[in-house]
TIMI-2910 file (N, C-alpha, C, CB; in pm, 1 decimal, decimal comma, always signed):
<rs>
+----------+----------+----------+----------+----------+----------+----------+----------+----------+----------+----------+----------+------+
!      n_x !      n_y !      n_z !     ca_x !     ca_y !     ca_z !      c_x !      c_y !      c_z !     cb_x !     cb_y !     cb_z ! resn !
+----------+----------+----------+----------+----------+----------+----------+----------+----------+----------+----------+----------+------+
! +10782,3 ! +11631,0 !  +1940,2 ! +10772,7 ! +11542,6 !  +2075,7 ! +10738,8 ! +11605,0 !  +2222,2 ! +10910,2 ! +11477,2 !  +2094,3 !  Unk !
! +10617,1 ! +11542,9 !  +2271,6 ! +10596,0 ! +11644,8 !  +2392,6 ! +10633,6 ! +11571,0 !  +2496,6 ! +10449,9 ! +11703,4 !  +2418,4 !  Unk !
! +10681,4 ! +11652,3 !  +2600,9 ! +10687,0 ! +11593,0 !  +2726,4 ! +10610,7 ! +11601,5 !  +2842,3 ! +10777,8 ! +11614,3 !  +2761,2 !  Unk !
! +10584,1 ! +11476,2 !  +2884,8 ! +10495,5 ! +11408,8 !  +2974,7 ! +10518,9 ! +11478,5 !  +3127,1 ! +10528,9 ! +11241,8 !  +2970,2 !  Unk !
! +10439,9 ! +11484,7 !  +3170,4 ! +10474,5 ! +11583,6 !  +3313,6 ! +10401,4 ! +11490,3 !  +3407,6 ! +10401,6 ! +11770,2 !  +3320,6 !  Unk !
! +10479,5 ! +11442,6 !  +3504,5 ! +10474,7 ! +11339,3 !  +3617,6 ! +10397,0 ! +11429,4 !  +3726,5 ! +10638,9 ! +11280,1 !  +3672,3 !  Unk !
! +10273,6 ! +11404,3 !  +3796,6 ! +10222,5 ! +11490,8 !  +3914,3 ! +10326,3 ! +11454,3 !  +4010,4 ! +10064,0 ! +11459,8 !  +3970,5 !  Unk !
! +10335,0 ! +11564,3 !  +4075,4 ! +10419,4 ! +11605,1 !  +4178,2 ! +10361,8 ! +11502,7 !  +4294,9 ! +10409,6 ! +11775,5 !  +4210,1 !  Unk !
! +10461,2 ! +11444,5 !  +4354,5 ! +10414,4 ! +11342,5 !  +4469,7 ! +10464,3 ! +11378,1 !  +4618,3 ! +10473,0 ! +11191,2 !  +4434,8 !  Unk !
! +10431,6 ! +11307,5 !  +4682,8 ! +10472,4 ! +11303,5 !  +4852,5 ! +10465,5 ! +11174,5 !  +4915,6 ! +10373,3 ! +11392,8 !  +4945,5 !  Unk !
! +10560,2 ! +11165,9 !  +5029,7 ! +10534,4 ! +11032,2 !  +5098,7 ! +10452,2 ! +11039,5 !  +5210,3 ! +10654,2 ! +10968,6 !  +5142,7 !  Unk !
! +10386,7 ! +10980,4 !  +5208,0 ! +10300,9 ! +10951,5 !  +5323,1 ! +10365,2 ! +10836,1 !  +5429,9 ! +10158,0 ! +10901,0 !  +5262,2 !  Unk !
! +10379,1 ! +10896,5 !  +5591,5 ! +10433,9 ! +10792,7 !  +5681,2 ! +10340,5 ! +10774,7 !  +5756,6 ! +10551,8 ! +10816,4 !  +5753,6 !  Unk !
! +10287,8 ! +10664,2 !  +5807,4 ! +10240,2 ! +10657,1 !  +5941,4 ! +10281,8 ! +10586,1 !  +6032,8 ! +10138,9 ! +10633,7 !  +5946,7 !  Unk !
! +10221,5 ! +10677,7 !  +6155,6 ! +10368,3 ! +10724,8 !  +6286,0 ! +10267,4 ! +10602,3 !  +6383,4 ! +10386,4 ! +10977,8 !  +6384,4 !  Unk !
! +10151,3 ! +10539,3 !  +6348,5 ! +10046,9 ! +10477,3 !  +6472,0 !  +9949,0 ! +10416,0 !  +6388,2 !  +9966,2 ! +10596,7 !  +6585,6 !  Unk !
!  +9893,2 ! +10324,3 !  +6494,3 !  +9774,0 ! +10236,9 !  +6446,4 !  +9795,6 ! +10118,9 !  +6348,3 !  +9677,5 ! +10325,1 !  +6379,3 !  Unk !
!  +9710,0 ! +10068,9 !  +6287,5 !  +9752,3 !  +9953,5 !  +6210,6 !  +9851,4 !  +9958,4 !  +6125,6 !  +9663,3 !  +9908,9 !  +6145,0 !  Unk !
!  +9893,3 ! +10025,4 !  +6037,7 !  +9974,0 ! +10086,3 !  +5937,7 ! +10091,3 ! +10130,9 !  +5962,9 !  +9921,4 ! +10177,0 !  +5887,8 !  Unk !
! +10082,2 ! +10142,7 !  +6076,6 ! +10235,0 ! +10177,9 !  +6173,7 ! +10379,7 ! +10128,1 !  +6082,2 ! +10234,2 ! +10061,6 !  +6352,3 !  Unk !
! +10448,8 ! +10263,6 !  +6029,0 ! +10559,7 ! +10197,4 !  +5978,8 ! +10571,1 ! +10183,7 !  +5858,7 ! +10574,2 ! +10093,0 !  +6019,8 !  Unk !
! +10437,1 ! +10217,2 !  +5793,2 ! +10441,2 ! +10201,8 !  +5671,8 ! +10417,7 ! +10328,8 !  +5607,7 ! +10360,6 ! +10106,4 !  +5636,6 !  Unk !
! +10462,9 ! +10314,4 !  +5457,1 ! +10475,6 ! +10458,5 !  +5375,6 ! +10408,3 ! +10414,3 !  +5252,0 ! +10644,0 ! +10523,1 !  +5342,8 !  Unk !
! +10314,0 ! +10519,5 !  +5214,6 ! +10273,9 ! +10505,5 !  +5099,1 ! +10317,7 ! +10684,1 !  +4960,7 ! +10096,0 ! +10462,8 !  +5146,5 !  Unk !
! +10342,5 ! +10630,4 !  +4854,0 ! +10387,6 ! +10791,0 !  +4766,3 ! +10247,6 ! +10817,9 !  +4706,5 ! +10531,1 ! +10780,4 !  +4610,9 !  Unk !
! +10210,0 ! +10918,6 !  +4752,0 ! +10092,7 ! +11019,7 !  +4684,6 ! +10086,8 ! +11095,5 !  +4627,6 ! +10033,0 ! +11072,8 !  +4725,4 !  Unk !
! +10025,5 ! +11109,6 !  +4520,5 ! +10008,9 ! +11291,9 !  +4462,2 !  +9959,0 ! +11367,2 !  +4522,9 !  +9936,5 ! +11331,9 !  +4350,6 !  Unk !
! +10008,0 ! +11477,6 !  +4514,1 !  +9997,6 ! +11645,0 !  +4570,4 !  +9874,5 ! +11682,9 !  +4531,3 ! +10108,7 ! +11762,3 !  +4505,7 !  Unk !
!  +9757,5 ! +11694,3 !  +4552,7 !  +9646,1 ! +11741,8 !  +4516,5 !  +9615,9 ! +11909,6 !  +4523,3 !  +9561,8 ! +11667,2 !  +4592,9 !  Unk !
!  +9596,2 ! +11991,5 !  +4410,8 !  +9620,9 ! +12154,7 !  +4420,5 !  +9752,7 ! +12176,2 !  +4440,4 !  +9546,0 ! +12231,2 !  +4537,6 !  Unk !
!  +9869,5 ! +12090,0 !  +4470,8 !  +9961,9 ! +12143,6 !  +4497,7 ! +10005,8 ! +12095,9 !  +4650,9 !  +9935,3 ! +12275,5 !  +4469,5 !  Unk !
!  +9958,8 ! +12058,2 !  +4744,4 !  +9950,1 ! +12026,2 !  +4868,4 !  +9885,5 ! +11874,7 !  +4881,2 !  +9873,0 ! +12136,0 !  +4936,2 !  Unk !
!  +9939,5 ! +11816,5 !  +5004,7 !  +9939,5 ! +11684,6 !  +5058,1 !  +9789,9 ! +11700,8 !  +5119,0 ! +10072,2 ! +11647,6 !  +5170,5 !  Unk !
!  +9771,4 ! +11570,6 !  +5102,2 !  +9609,1 ! +11557,2 !  +5208,3 !  +9589,2 ! +11601,9 !  +5321,8 !  +9564,2 ! +11430,6 !  +5250,9 !  Unk !
!  +9498,5 ! +11622,4 !  +5377,9 !  +9513,1 ! +11677,7 !  +5560,7 !  +9440,2 ! +11534,3 !  +5586,1 !  +9400,0 ! +11866,4 !  +5639,4 !  Unk !
!  +9371,3 ! +11492,9 !  +5549,5 !  +9296,9 ! +11360,2 !  +5572,7 !  +9294,1 ! +11227,3 !  +5485,2 !  +9170,4 ! +11395,0 !  +5577,7 !  Unk !
!  +9359,2 ! +11109,4 !  +5537,1 !  +9319,3 ! +11012,2 !  +5425,1 !  +9246,0 ! +10874,5 !  +5465,8 !  +9449,3 ! +10974,0 !  +5349,1 !  Unk !
!  +9223,6 ! +10830,0 !  +5354,7 !  +9147,0 ! +10679,2 !  +5445,9 !  +9243,8 ! +10586,2 !  +5378,8 !  +8942,9 ! +10622,3 !  +5407,3 !  Unk !
!  +9256,6 ! +10491,9 !  +5412,0 !  +9350,8 ! +10352,7 !  +5380,4 !  +9248,5 ! +10238,0 !  +5395,9 !  +9493,4 ! +10325,2 !  +5500,1 !  Unk !
!  +9240,9 ! +10148,9 !  +5304,4 !  +9206,8 !  +9997,4 !  +5316,6 !  +9310,5 !  +9946,4 !  +5334,8 !  +9143,8 !  +9928,0 !  +5212,1 !  Unk !
!  +9285,3 !  +9813,1 !  +5445,1 !  +9398,2 !  +9720,0 !  +5460,2 !  +9286,8 !  +9584,7 !  +5527,4 !  +9547,2 !  +9794,2 !  +5581,9 !  Unk !
!  +9374,4 !  +9473,4 !  +5480,2 !  +9334,9 !  +9386,5 !  +5586,4 !  +9385,3 !  +9354,6 !  +5717,7 !  +9331,8 !  +9292,9 !  +5542,9 !  Unk !
!  +9293,8 !  +9296,7 !  +5794,9 !  +9370,7 !  +9291,6 !  +5941,7 !  +9265,2 !  +9110,7 !  +6009,1 !  +9318,6 !  +9506,9 !  +6072,8 !  Unk !
!  +9379,6 !  +9066,8 !  +5992,4 !  +9312,9 !  +8897,3 !  +6030,0 !  +9196,5 !  +8899,0 !  +5904,6 !  +9214,5 !  +8874,2 !  +6235,0 !  Unk !
!  +9229,2 !  +8905,6 !  +5794,2 !  +9126,9 !  +8833,6 !  +5653,6 !  +9036,5 !  +8945,8 !  +5614,1 !  +9009,2 !  +8681,4 !  +5699,9 !  Unk !
!  +9003,4 !  +9041,2 !  +5722,0 !  +8885,0 !  +9136,1 !  +5692,4 !  +8934,2 !  +9274,4 !  +5664,1 !  +8782,9 !  +9143,2 !  +5813,6 !  Unk !
!  +8875,8 !  +9289,3 !  +5559,0 !  +8915,5 !  +9461,3 !  +5504,1 !  +8855,2 !  +9554,8 !  +5601,0 !  +8843,6 !  +9511,4 !  +5338,5 !  Unk !
!  +8928,7 !  +9642,2 !  +5609,5 !  +8890,4 !  +9761,1 !  +5702,4 !  +8949,9 !  +9891,1 !  +5643,2 !  +8947,9 !  +9739,4 !  +5857,4 !  Unk !
!  +8858,5 !  +9973,1 !  +5693,8 !  +8911,6 ! +10114,8 !  +5655,9 !  +8947,8 ! +10209,8 !  +5777,7 !  +8800,7 ! +10189,7 !  +5569,1 !  Unk !
!  +9091,7 ! +10237,1 !  +5771,3 !  +9139,7 ! +10353,9 !  +5858,2 !  +9169,2 ! +10471,1 !  +5811,1 !  +9242,5 ! +10328,9 !  +5920,3 !  Unk !
!  +9147,3 ! +10560,2 !  +5927,7 !  +9117,7 ! +10722,8 !  +5863,7 !  +9288,8 ! +10750,4 !  +5918,0 !  +8946,7 ! +10854,6 !  +5965,0 !  Unk !
!  +9316,6 ! +10852,0 !  +5853,8 !  +9475,2 ! +10915,6 !  +5903,3 !  +9448,0 ! +11000,4 !  +5858,2 !  +9621,2 ! +10872,1 !  +5867,4 !  Unk !
!  +9477,8 ! +11127,1 !  +5991,1 !  +9536,3 ! +11288,1 !  +5961,5 !  +9620,3 ! +11276,2 !  +5954,1 !  +9533,1 ! +11398,0 !  +6031,6 !  Unk !
!  +9669,7 ! +11421,1 !  +5885,5 !  +9828,6 ! +11493,3 !  +5879,8 !  +9838,5 ! +11541,5 !  +6020,7 !  +9852,5 ! +11639,2 !  +5759,8 !  Unk !
!  +9984,3 ! +11554,7 !  +6016,5 ! +10036,2 ! +11583,1 !  +6163,8 ! +10175,1 ! +11676,9 !  +6153,4 ! +10072,7 ! +11426,2 !  +6247,7 !  Unk !
! +10210,2 ! +11641,0 !  +6037,3 ! +10359,1 ! +11748,5 !  +6019,6 ! +10371,4 ! +11731,8 !  +5901,7 ! +10512,5 ! +11717,6 !  +6095,4 !  Unk !
! +10449,6 ! +11830,3 !  +5820,1 ! +10509,4 ! +11794,8 !  +5716,6 ! +10618,1 ! +11862,6 !  +5742,8 ! +10449,1 ! +11812,6 !  +5597,5 !  Unk !
! +10755,6 ! +11793,9 !  +5606,9 ! +10859,2 ! +11805,1 !  +5622,6 ! +10928,3 ! +11775,7 !  +5530,4 ! +10883,9 ! +11765,3 !  +5703,7 !  Unk !
! +11050,3 ! +11823,8 !  +5456,1 ! +11110,4 ! +11796,5 !  +5373,2 ! +11238,7 ! +11703,1 !  +5398,9 ! +11124,3 ! +11902,5 !  +5324,7 !  Unk !
! +11274,2 ! +11609,3 !  +5306,5 ! +11347,0 ! +11505,6 !  +5365,9 ! +11441,4 ! +11475,7 !  +5213,4 ! +11234,8 ! +11365,6 !  +5437,7 !  Unk !
! +11560,3 ! +11543,8 !  +5227,5 ! +11645,1 ! +11498,5 !  +5101,1 ! +11531,9 ! +11564,9 !  +4943,7 ! +11664,1 ! +11275,6 !  +5111,5 !  Unk !
! +11526,8 ! +11682,2 !  +4953,2 ! +11413,3 ! +11741,5 !  +4845,1 ! +11258,2 ! +11696,6 !  +4841,9 ! +11462,0 ! +11703,9 !  +4702,1 !  Unk !
! +11256,2 ! +11564,2 !  +4909,7 ! +11073,4 ! +11532,9 !  +4889,1 ! +10992,5 ! +11546,7 !  +4994,0 ! +11030,8 ! +11386,1 !  +4850,3 !  Unk !
! +10905,7 ! +11616,6 !  +4969,8 ! +10787,1 ! +11633,2 !  +5122,8 ! +10728,4 ! +11488,5 !  +5180,6 ! +10616,9 ! +11733,3 !  +5072,8 !  Unk !
! +10765,5 ! +11489,1 !  +5315,7 ! +10720,1 ! +11380,1 !  +5386,1 ! +10596,7 ! +11419,2 !  +5460,4 ! +10824,2 ! +11328,1 !  +5474,6 !  Unk !
! +10510,4 ! +11339,4 !  +5494,7 ! +10411,6 ! +11395,7 !  +5555,3 ! +10348,0 ! +11288,4 !  +5678,0 ! +10311,8 ! +11437,7 !  +5440,8 !  Unk !
! +10361,4 ! +11299,0 !  +5832,1 ! +10314,2 ! +11203,3 !  +5922,3 ! +10183,4 ! +11239,3 !  +5914,4 ! +10372,5 ! +11200,3 !  +6060,6 !  Unk !
! +10124,3 ! +11098,9 !  +5929,0 !  +9968,6 ! +11053,5 !  +5943,7 !  +9963,3 ! +10978,7 !  +6093,5 !  +9916,2 ! +10932,9 !  +5804,6 !  Unk !
!  +9826,8 ! +11062,1 !  +6173,4 !  +9803,1 ! +10971,3 !  +6284,2 !  +9719,2 ! +10919,1 !  +6304,9 !  +9812,2 ! +10999,4 !  +6373,2 !  Unk !
!  +9676,5 ! +10795,6 !  +6346,9 !  +9575,9 ! +10712,6 !  +6330,4 !  +9413,2 ! +10768,9 !  +6412,5 !  +9641,0 ! +10571,3 !  +6388,3 !  Unk !
!  +9312,9 ! +10777,1 !  +6327,2 !  +9181,8 ! +10861,0 !  +6365,4 !  +9115,1 ! +10725,1 !  +6405,1 !  +9093,8 ! +10966,7 !  +6229,1 !  Unk !
!  +9132,9 ! +10661,9 !  +6536,3 !  +9030,5 ! +10544,6 !  +6571,7 !  +8913,8 ! +10549,3 !  +6584,8 !  +9045,3 ! +10491,6 !  +6667,2 !  Unk !
!  +8842,2 ! +10686,7 !  +6626,5 !  +8692,5 ! +10644,8 !  +6635,1 !  +8608,4 ! +10668,8 !  +6521,5 !  +8626,4 ! +10711,3 !  +6742,8 !  Unk !
!  +8680,1 ! +10720,9 !  +6385,6 !  +8633,9 ! +10696,6 !  +6275,3 !  +8662,8 ! +10615,5 !  +6149,7 !  +8626,4 ! +10779,1 !  +6254,5 !  Unk !
!  +8756,4 ! +10537,9 !  +6252,1 !  +8789,2 ! +10369,2 !  +6166,0 !  +8725,2 ! +10262,9 !  +6193,6 !  +8922,9 ! +10304,0 !  +6185,5 !  Unk !
!  +8712,0 ! +10204,4 !  +6085,6 !  +8653,0 ! +10055,6 !  +6119,6 !  +8709,9 ! +10014,6 !  +6290,6 !  +8728,9 !  +9923,2 !  +5983,1 !  Unk !
!  +8645,8 !  +9931,6 !  +6337,4 !  +8736,0 !  +9906,4 !  +6482,0 !  +8787,0 !  +9789,8 !  +6499,2 !  +8663,9 !  +9921,2 !  +6608,6 !  Unk !
!  +8918,3 !  +9808,9 !  +6550,7 !  +9012,5 !  +9724,6 !  +6562,0 !  +9080,8 !  +9748,8 !  +6725,2 !  +9110,8 !  +9748,7 !  +6433,4 !  Unk !
!  +9139,8 !  +9625,5 !  +6749,2 !  +9231,4 !  +9635,5 !  +6895,2 !  +9361,0 !  +9603,3 !  +6853,1 !  +9188,5 !  +9525,8 !  +7025,5 !  Unk !
!  +9408,1 !  +9648,6 !  +6965,8 !  +9559,2 !  +9614,1 !  +6954,6 !  +9629,2 !  +9527,7 !  +7072,8 !  +9636,6 !  +9750,0 !  +6946,3 !  Unk !
!  +9687,9 !  +9470,5 !  +7010,9 !  +9799,0 !  +9375,4 !  +7130,1 !  +9918,7 !  +9404,0 !  +7193,7 !  +9852,5 !  +9263,9 !  +7078,4 !  Unk !
!  +9873,4 !  +9518,4 !  +7252,8 ! +10050,6 !  +9644,2 !  +7279,7 ! +10170,5 !  +9547,7 !  +7280,7 ! +10070,7 !  +9750,0 !  +7482,0 !  Unk !
! +10148,9 !  +9418,3 !  +7368,3 ! +10304,8 !  +9352,1 !  +7352,8 ! +10343,3 !  +9307,1 !  +7235,7 ! +10331,5 !  +9235,8 !  +7433,2 !  Unk !
! +10266,0 !  +9279,3 !  +7168,7 ! +10298,1 !  +9269,8 !  +7028,7 ! +10290,5 !  +9363,0 !  +6919,9 ! +10238,5 !  +9187,3 !  +6991,0 !  Unk !
! +10263,7 !  +9450,9 !  +6957,5 ! +10213,1 !  +9529,4 !  +6870,3 ! +10158,1 !  +9511,0 !  +6737,7 ! +10284,0 !  +9595,2 !  +6861,9 !  Unk !
! +10033,2 !  +9447,3 !  +6751,8 !  +9952,1 !  +9367,1 !  +6676,7 !  +9805,6 !  +9463,2 !  +6645,4 !  +9928,7 !  +9220,4 !  +6764,8 !  Unk !
!  +9733,4 !  +9459,1 !  +6562,4 !  +9624,1 !  +9451,2 !  +6541,1 !  +9543,6 !  +9379,7 !  +6472,0 !  +9611,2 !  +9519,5 !  +6524,5 !  Unk !
!  +9406,2 !  +9380,3 !  +6577,2 !  +9297,8 !  +9254,0 !  +6516,9 !  +9185,2 !  +9334,5 !  +6516,6 !  +9268,6 !  +9099,4 !  +6616,4 !  Unk !
!  +9122,3 !  +9266,4 !  +6376,1 !  +8956,8 !  +9356,6 !  +6375,3 !  +8928,4 !  +9280,5 !  +6503,8 !  +8811,1 !  +9324,9 !  +6217,1 !  Unk !
!  +8784,2 !  +9408,8 !  +6541,7 !  +8681,6 !  +9352,8 !  +6645,5 !  +8533,3 !  +9363,9 !  +6587,3 !  +8691,3 !  +9439,6 !  +6791,1 !  Unk !
!  +8475,0 !  +9263,6 !  +6603,2 !  +8324,9 !  +9242,6 !  +6508,1 !  +8237,5 !  +9213,9 !  +6669,1 !  +8322,4 !  +9057,0 !  +6352,5 !  Unk !
+----------+----------+----------+----------+----------+----------+----------+----------+----------+----------+----------+----------+------+
</rs>
């Protein structure tokens, strides 16, 4: 019987932008968290690509947690309704 190894993982935390407050479990690449990731999400029914850059890494209860900040200039255009903290696609 062979033991299957699972890839090492980390928790991505989105601190702002359209995915603010969301978390995603991701696999370490070459033993490290990704410095830049693209996320696809629907905003007002339109599929959009959002780029996020790593800004902080920390250990939380033995698990690596990486905070990512929204890169608006490189992402699909969206607008924020600051009063309600909601995002809408701009066309």
